[in-house]
C-alpha positions as CSV (number, residue, x, y, z in Angstrom):
1,M,2.8,-98.4,-153.8
2,D,-0.4,-100.7,-152.9
3,K,0.2,-100.8,-149.4
4,F,0.9,-97.5,-149.1
5,A,-2.5,-96.7,-151.3
6,D,-4.0,-99.3,-149.0
7,V,-3.7,-98.0,-145.8
8,I,-4.6,-94.8,-147.4
9,M,-8.0,-96.2,-148.8
10,L,-8.5,-97.8,-145.6
11,C,-8.7,-94.6,-143.7
12,M,-10.3,-92.7,-145.8
13,Q,-13.0,-95.9,-145.2
14,Q,-12.8,-95.5,-141.5
15,L,-13.1,-92.0,-142.0
16,R,-16.2,-92.1,-143.9
17,E,-17.5,-94.3,-141.5
18,R,-16.8,-92.4,-138.4
19,N,-17.8,-88.7,-140.8
20,A,-21.1,-91.1,-141.1
21,T,-21.5,-92.0,-137.3
22,L,-20.6,-88.2,-136.2
23,V,-23.5,-87.0,-138.6
24,S,-25.6,-89.7,-137.5
25,E,-25.0,-88.3,-133.8
26,N,-25.1,-84.7,-134.4
27,E,-28.6,-85.3,-136.5
28,E,-29.8,-87.4,-133.3
29,L,-28.9,-84.6,-131.4
30,K,-31.2,-81.6,-133.0
31,S,-33.8,-84.3,-132.7
32,S,-33.2,-84.4,-129.7
33,T,-32.5,-80.2,-128.5
34,E,-35.7,-79.7,-130.6
35,D,-37.8,-82.0,-128.7
36,M,-36.4,-80.6,-125.7
37,R,-37.1,-77.1,-126.4
38,V,-40.4,-77.5,-127.2
39,R,-41.0,-79.6,-123.7
40,M,-39.2,-76.6,-122.3
41,N,-41.8,-74.2,-124.2
42,F,-45.1,-76.9,-122.8
43,L,-43.8,-76.5,-119.6
44,T,-42.8,-72.5,-119.2
45,K,-46.3,-72.6,-120.7
46,C,-47.2,-74.9,-117.6
47,T,-45.5,-72.8,-115.2
48,E,-46.6,-69.4,-116.5
49,A,-50.6,-70.9,-116.3
50,L,-50.2,-71.9,-112.3
51,N,-48.0,-68.5,-111.6
52,D,-51.2,-67.2,-113.1
53,A,-53.6,-69.3,-111.1
54,H,-51.3,-68.3,-108.7
55,D,-51.3,-65.2,-108.6
56,R,-55.2,-65.6,-108.9
57,K,-55.7,-67.7,-105.7
58,N,-53.5,-65.4,-103.6
59,E,-56.0,-61.5,-104.7
60,E,-58.9,-64.1,-103.4
61,Y,-56.8,-64.6,-100.2
62,E,-56.3,-60.8,-99.6
63,E,-59.8,-60.4,-100.6
64,L,-61.2,-62.4,-98.1
65,K,-58.4,-61.3,-95.6
66,R,-60.0,-58.0,-95.7
67,E,-63.5,-59.1,-95.4
68,M,-62.7,-61.1,-93.1
69,D,-61.0,-58.4,-91.0
70,T,-63.5,-56.1,-91.9
71,F,-66.4,-58.6,-90.4
72,A,-64.6,-58.5,-87.1
73,E,-64.5,-55.2,-86.8
74,T,-68.4,-54.9,-87.3
75,F,-69.1,-57.8,-85.1
76,A,-67.0,-56.3,-82.2
77,A,-68.5,-53.0,-82.6
78,Q,-72.5,-54.9,-82.4
79,H,-70.5,-57.0,-79.9
80,N,-70.5,-53.6,-78.0
81,N,-73.8,-51.9,-79.0
82,M,-75.2,-55.0,-77.9
83,Q,-73.7,-54.9,-74.7
84,E,-74.7,-51.5,-73.9
85,L,-78.0,-52.2,-74.8
86,E,-78.1,-55.2,-73.0
87,G,-76.8,-52.8,-69.8
88,R,-80.1,-50.5,-70.4
89,L,-82.4,-52.8,-71.0
90,R,-81.5,-54.0,-66.8
91,N,-81.2,-50.6,-66.2
92,V,-85.0,-50.1,-67.5
93,M,-85.9,-53.3,-66.1
94,A,-84.7,-52.5,-62.8
95,E,-86.1,-48.8,-62.8
96,N,-89.9,-50.6,-63.8
97,E,-89.2,-53.4,-61.2
98,E,-89.1,-50.3,-58.6
99,L,-92.1,-48.3,-60.2
100,K,-93.8,-51.4,-59.9
101,C,-93.0,-52.3,-55.9
102,S,-93.5,-48.5,-55.6
103,K,-97.2,-48.1,-57.5
104,K,-98.1,-51.0,-55.1
105,E,-96.6,-49.7,-51.7
106,D,-98.3,-46.6,-53.0
107,L,-101.5,-48.3,-53.3
108,G,-101.4,-50.2,-50.1
109,L,-100.9,-46.8,-48.0
110,R,-103.6,-45.3,-49.6
111,V,-106.2,-48.0,-49.1
112,K,-105.1,-48.3,-45.4
113,S,-105.2,-44.7,-44.9
114,G,-108.6,-44.3,-46.4
115,K,-107.8,-41.1,-48.3
116,S,-108.2,-42.8,-51.5
117,S,-110.9,-41.9,-53.7
118,R,-112.7,-44.9,-55.6
119,R,-111.7,-42.4,-59.2
120,R,-108.1,-42.7,-57.8
121,R,-108.1,-45.8,-57.0
122,S,-110.1,-47.3,-60.2
123,R,-107.2,-45.8,-62.2
124,M,-104.7,-47.3,-60.2
125,E,-106.5,-50.4,-60.6
126,R,-106.6,-49.7,-64.7
127,I,-102.3,-49.1,-64.4
128,E,-101.4,-52.4,-62.3
129,E,-104.3,-54.2,-65.0
130,A,-102.0,-52.8,-67.7
131,S,-98.4,-53.2,-66.1
132,D,-99.6,-57.2,-65.4
133,D,-100.5,-58.0,-68.5
134,E,-98.1,-56.2,-70.4
135,D,-95.5,-58.6,-68.2
136,N,-97.6,-61.6,-68.9
137,N,-97.3,-61.1,-72.5
138,T,-93.6,-60.1,-72.3
139,G,-93.3,-63.8,-70.8
140,S,-91.4,-61.5,-67.5
141,G,-93.9,-62.8,-64.6
């Protein structure tokens, strides 16, 4: 029976060694699991922070987009107004030129016909001089 007892003792020894190995591996796995849990928590916090930053940037982008749309609308309205004013200015300038030519022709006819009085002619000359001075001041000649 000694042999049988030796076999049982050997099996018990192997079982104890195997049990110690398994307990050691189990502790390593627990430690590894805890490390992974810590890393997972860190990555979760990083992901949340990145998502928050992304959301803020997206809100900024949307606000800038709205501001650009408002600017574009305002710019278009101002551009249309400017074009309208430029058209009106061209019309007024053309009308002014017509009036200047008409005044000069009118003065020329009056002087030629001899019907203009000294008082009226000097008044028209003053108007013409003022108009010429205005043209010189505005840079159009």
